[in-house]
N, C-alpha and C positions, 0 to 999 in steps of 0.2 A: 862669881869668881869665874874668868876665862879659864878654859882648860888649856894646859900648855900644849904648844904646836912642837912636838918634838924635832921635826925636821925644819922648822922655821920658814915654811913657805906660803904661809897664810897671806902675805902680802901679794905674793905672785897670783895665789887663786882669787884674791879679791880683785886685783887688777885685771884679769881675765874678763870678769864679769863686768867691770865699770869702763872697760876700754874696748872690748871686742866691737867689730863692726859686722862681721858675718857678711851673708849676702854673696859669696863667691858663686862662680858658674858651676853649674852642674856638671860631673863628668858625662862622657859620650856614652859609656855603658851604665845603664839605669841600675845595674846591680852594685855599681860602686857608690851609689848615693848614700851619704852618711846619715843615720837617724839615730835618736837615743829612744830604745823601746821603754815603754812605762807598762807595768803590771798591775792592774788593779784586782785587789782580792774581793771577789763578789760570789759568796756562797750562793748555791742553789735555794737554799731555805734560809730565811731571816738575813737578807743582805744588809749592808751598813746603811746608815742614812746618807743620803746624797751630799750634804755639806760636809760631813765628816771625811767622806771617801775624797773628796777634791782638796780639803785641807791636807790630808796625808799625802795626795799626790803632789801638790806644790811643794810640800816640805821635803819630799823624797828628791825631787829635782835639785833644789837648792842645796840640800845636805851633799848629795853626790857631787856637785860642782866645787864646793868647798871643802870636801873631803881631802885630808892629808895625801892620800894616794892619788889623788888628781893633780899634784904638784910636784915640782922640783923634779927628782929622779924616780918618782912614783910609777907604778905600773900603769896608771890610767892617765898620766899626763899628756903623752903625745896623741892618744886618741881624743881627749878633751880638747886640745890645741886645734887638732884638725877639724873636729866638729864644729867649734866656735868659729874658724874661718870660713866654713862653708855656709849654706842656708841652714838655720835653726830648724830642724825637723824633729818631731816627737811622734811616735806611733803607740797608742794605748791599746792594750789587749787585756782580756779578763782571764782569771784563773781562779780555780778552786780546788779543795781537797789536794790529792797528791801532786797536780800540776803546780800548785802554788807553792808547796813545799819545795818542788824541784827548782822552781824559780829563784829561791834563796840561795842555791848553789851556783848560781850565774853572777860574775861579778857586779856589784852595784850597791845600792842603800835602800833600805826599807825604812819608811817612817810610818808613824801610827797617829791616829788622833780619835779618841774614844774607842769605839768598837771597830774602825776602819783601819785597813792596811793598804799600803801601795809601794811599789819598788820601782826606782829607776835603775835603769841597767845602762852600764857604760856604752857609750855610742859606737857603732861601727857600720859597716856596709850592709845595705838591706839585703844584698844577695848572699851575705855570709853569716846570717843570722845564727846564733846557738840554736840547735833544734829543740831544747826544752823552752825556748821562747817563740820560734818559729812556729810551734804546733797549737799555740794559744789562738784563740778567735779574737779577731780585731773587732767583728760586730758583736752583739749583745751585751754592751758596757752600760745599758740605761738601767739605773735605779730609781725609785720613787722619789719624786722632787721635794725639797724642802728648802727652806731658807732661814734655817736657824743660826743665831748668832752664837757661834762656838768658836773655841780657840782663842789664841792670843796672838800679839805680834802685828805685822803689817797687815793692812786690809786689802784684799784683792777683790776690787768691785767689777762685777760682770755687767756687760752692756744688756739693759733690759729690754732691747728692741730685738735682738737676735735668738734664733732657736737652734741650739747645739746639742749634740747628744752628749753624754756624760764622758765618752772617750775623747770627743773633740774638745769639750771643755777642759778636760783634766790636762791636755797638752797645752791649752791657752794659760791656764793659771800656772801651770809649771813654768812656762816662759815669763810670766809676770813676777814669779818668785826670784828668778834669774835677774831681771831687770831692776827690781826693788832695791838690790844691794847698791845701785847707783845714787840712792837717795841717803845711803848710811855712811858717817865717817867709819874709818877703818876699825877704831876700837868697837864701835856699836855692831858693825857687821860680824867682827869675830865673837863678841859676845852672843850675838843671835844664833850664830852658827853653834857655838858650845851648847845653846840651849835646845838644839834640834831643828832649828829654823822654822819654828811655829808660824802659822798665818791663820787669817780669817777671811774665807771666801763668802762674800755677799753680792746679792744682786742689787744694783744701784736703783734708787727712784728715779724718774725722769729728771726731777730737780737736781738731785745729786750727780747724775751724769753730765748735766750741763755744767756744773761746778767743777767736774772732774776733768773735762776737757779743757777748761780754761787752765786748771792747776797743771795740767801736762804741758800745756804751751808756755807757761811760766816757770817749769822746772821743779814744782812742788809735788809732782805726781809723775808717773811714767806709764805710758800707754804700750798694749800690745796691738800691733798692727798685723794682721794675719797676711799670710801670701795668697791665700785663695786656692789651695791645693784640693781641699775637700769642703763641702758643705756650705760654704759662705762666700761672698764676693771679695776679690783682692782688695787689700787696702782697708778692710773693715777694722775698726777698733773693737776688739773683743773684751779686754780686760784692761782696767787701770789700776795700778798698785799706788797705795799710799803707806807711809811708814807710821806704825803703832807702837806700842809697847811690848817689847820681846818678853816673853815668859817661859813657861815650862813646856817642854816637847821631849820626843824621844826618836831617836834614829840610830841605826846600827847597820 
């Protein structure tokens, strides 16, 4: 059963993700560039499995975009509109201990998958980031690799030919979780949001990747093409999303 949307703005939030174009010009002042901070909970000892962490990161981004506070007269509506009209940028940082706890106080949404947690923060200018987020390290987000088939919902297929850090890949699957809504009818999208926006991040085989490229061209899948600001060449297809069966998840 879909949870009631008290302010009746889900349609607006859905349309933002299915209709936004983005790609606006960057401001002259680099400090005014808009970005969504992403915080990955990576304890020093016993870090979470890589796939669970990526699942949580992607779910957090989608859950933030579809949160009631991001629509209507909600406090996050204007920042989300401005961010979607600009270039879609995300910056992943790692946190542990008290820094992770402090990040929970910054406006955003935390999602979980298994033992992993990640938080998507309301976008804003990179030069005016909350100090509790700005003090977190951007580097050091790598965790041991795995390709476990965990989670439920849409499948976010990772390009098997690209080498990306976990922080970079978290941003890419986060974007894929936004784009996959374009493959969902409104009712399915609302049910997925109510379930916590669960996803399955997998690395595609070369054969699957060929099929997915074709599926993107025919509108049966949706691809993330990177702007090339970090790590990989501009225009690279990093992740391709397909709709799966929505299932259990959690986000707050």
